[in-house]
C-alpha positions in Angstrom: -0.1 0.1 0.0 2.9 2.4 1.0 6.3 1.7 -0.3 9.5 4.0 0.0 12.6 2.7 -2.3 15.8 4.4 -1.3 13.9 7.7 -0.3 15.9 10.6 0.9 14.8 14.1 1.7 17.1 17.2 1.9 16.0 20.6 2.8 17.4 23.8 1.6 20.5 24.4 3.8 21.6 20.9 3.8 19.4 19.3 6.5 18.8 15.7 5.4 15.6 14.6 6.9 15.5 11.3 5.5 18.5 9.2 3.9 18.0 6.2 1.8 14.8 4.8 3.4 13.3 1.6 1.9 10.3 -0.1 3.5 6.7 -1.3 2.7 3.7 -0.7 4.9 1.0 -3.3 3.8 -2.8 -2.6 3.0 -4.6 -3.0 6.2 -1.5 -2.6 8.4 -1.2 -0.5 11.6 2.3 0.8 12.1 3.9 3.2 14.3 6.9 5.5 13.2 9.2 6.2 16.1 12.4 8.0 17.0 13.9 11.1 18.6 12.8 14.7 17.7 14.4 15.4 14.2 14.5 11.8 13.4 12.5 12.3 10.2 9.0 11.0 11.6 6.9 14.1 10.2 8.8 14.2 6.9 8.1 10.6 6.5 4.3 11.3 7.0 4.2 14.4 4.7 5.8 12.7 1.7 2.5 10.1 1.5 0.1 12.9 0.5 2.7 14.8 -1.4 2.9 17.7 1.1 6.5 17.1 0.4 8.5 15.6 -2.5 11.5 13.3 -2.1 14.9 14.6 -3.2 15.7 11.1 -4.3 14.1 7.7 -4.5 10.4 6.7 -5.1 7.3 7.0 -2.8 4.6 4.5 -4.2 1.1 4.7 -2.8 -1.4 2.0 -4.0 0.9 1.0 -6.8 1.2 4.6 -8.1 4.7 6.3 -8.2 3.8 9.6 -7.0 6.6 11.1 -8.8 4.4 10.4 -12.1 1.3 11.9 -10.5 0.1 15.0 -12.4 -0.7 18.0 -10.5 -4.3 17.8 -11.2 -4.5 14.2 -9.7 -3.0 15.3 -6.4 -6.3 16.4 -4.8 -7.7 12.8 -5.7 -4.7 11.3 -4.0 -5.3 13.5 -0.8 -8.9 12.6 -0.7 -7.9 9.0 -0.1 -5.8 10.0 2.9 -6.9 11.2 6.3 -4.5 13.3 8.4 -4.4 14.0 12.0 -2.2 16.5 13.7 -0.9 17.0 17.4 -2.2 20.7 17.3 -5.7 19.5 16.0 -5.9 22.5 13.3 -9.5 23.0 14.0 -11.2 26.2 12.8 -12.3 28.0 16.0 -15.0 30.1 14.5 -16.8 26.9 13.1 -18.8 24.3 15.1 -17.6 20.9 15.7 -20.1 19.8 12.9 -18.8 22.4 10.6 -15.2 21.3 11.2 -16.0 17.7 10.5 -17.9 18.5 7.4 -15.3 20.5 5.9 -13.5 17.7 3.6 -17.1 16.7 2.5 -18.1 20.4 1.5 -14.8 20.6 -0.4 -15.6 17.3 -2.3 -19.3 18.6 -3.2 -21.2 15.9 -1.3 -25.0 16.7 -1.3 -26.2 18.1 1.9 -28.3 15.2 3.0 -25.6 12.9 2.8 -23.1 15.1 4.3 -25.2 15.3 7.6 -25.4 11.6 7.7 -21.7 11.0 7.3 -20.7 13.7 9.7 -23.0 12.4 12.5 -21.8 9.0 11.9 -18.2 10.0 12.2 -19.0 12.0 15.5 -21.0 9.1 16.9 -17.7 6.7 16.2 -15.6 9.0 18.2 -18.2 9.7 21.1 -18.9 13.3 20.4 -22.3 13.2 18.8 -23.8 15.5 21.3 -21.1 18.1 20.8 -22.0 18.9 17.3 -23.1 22.4 17.9 -20.1 23.2 20.2 -17.3 25.4 19.3 -13.6 23.8 19.6 -12.6 26.3 22.2 -15.2 24.7 24.7 -13.6 21.4 24.3 -11.1 19.6 26.3 -7.8 18.5 24.6 -8.9 14.9 24.3 -12.3 16.0 22.7 -10.4 18.4 20.1 -8.4 15.5 19.1 -11.4 13.4 18.6 -12.9 15.9 16.3 -9.7 15.9 14.5 -9.9 12.1 14.0 -13.5 12.4 12.9 -12.7 15.0 10.3 -10.0 12.7 9.0 -12.1 9.6 8.7 -15.5 11.3 7.6 -14.5 11.0 3.9 -13.9 7.0 4.7 -10.1 7.2 3.3 -8.4 3.8 2.9 -5.3 5.5 4.5 -5.0 7.2 7.9 -1.8 9.2 9.0 -1.3 10.7 12.6 1.6 13.0 13.5 2.0 12.7 17.3 -1.7 12.5 17.9 -1.4 12.1 21.6 1.5 14.3 22.4 -0.6 16.5 24.4 -2.7 14.0 26.2 -2.2 12.2 29.4 -1.5 8.4 29.4 -5.3 7.2 29.8 -6.5 9.6 27.1 -3.5 8.6 24.9 -4.5 4.9 25.2 -8.1 5.7 24.5 -7.3 7.5 21.3 -5.0 4.8 20.3 -7.8 2.1 20.7 -9.8 4.1 18.5 -7.4 3.9 15.6 -7.5 0.2 16.2 -11.1 0.2 15.7 -10.6 1.9 12.2 -7.8 -0.5 11.5 -10.0 -3.4 12.1 -12.2 -2.5 9.3 -9.3 -2.4 6.9 -7.9 1.2 7.3 -4.1 1.5 6.8 -2.8 3.4 9.7 0.4 5.1 10.2 1.1 6.8 13.5 4.3 8.9 14.3 5.0 8.9 17.9 7.8 9.1 20.4 5.7 7.5 23.2 7.7 4.1 23.3 5.8 2.9 26.3 2.4 3.3 24.6 3.6 1.8 21.4 5.0 -1.2 23.2 1.6 -1.8 24.8 -0.2 -1.4 21.5 1.8 -4.4 20.0 1.7 -3.4 16.4 4.7 -2.9 14.0 7.2 -0.3 15.0 9.4 1.6 12.5 12.4 3.2 14.0 14.2 6.3 12.4 17.4 7.6 13.5 19.0 10.9 12.0 16.8 10.3 8.9 17.9 6.6 8.5 15.9 3.4 9.0 17.2 1.8 12.0 14.5 -1.1 12.4 11.6 -1.7 10.0 9.8 -3.8 12.7 8.6 -6.2 9.9 8.6 -9.7 11.2 6.7 -11.3 8.0 
């Protein structure tokens, strides 16, 4: 599903965020990307929806080499990828419902279908009763759940999360991770960047370790 073949990413000024990374994340797999700050975790994730392009090597998603993807096809690629961020990136002047609905509005979904899909996503994350609330009135854990609902409302086959529990306490962190497992159980491919080694160990899924932009251990035991 997600394949990197000799991928390097060098930023202006010479900083090499990734160096010769080769690995394969299978369809329907749940995997963690871990490593110290600056190891290349966020860059790894940003390559998948073409928020960044590699300096060398190939990124292949669903059999498509992203280097050969035309500019007009990038929005179609991104519609199949849900992204969750540590800082939530919610619109504070819009309700929870409107925040979650945004990807569907952009996609032009009919209003009746939009409402049904948004409420189903909010119900899945336990926030159906908060649909009229504004993000600033929610706790950090609730805001993260809104971000997850927004990421999954389009039913993408791939879900990416960049330090999704970085600002949450251990109990809430595990709750959020179990929610990811529920999506994975219905076939969603999930890749999570995290530095919480204890939580990753408890979850028991594949752990891919980066160090200084290099692949230290791809965690693949198959």
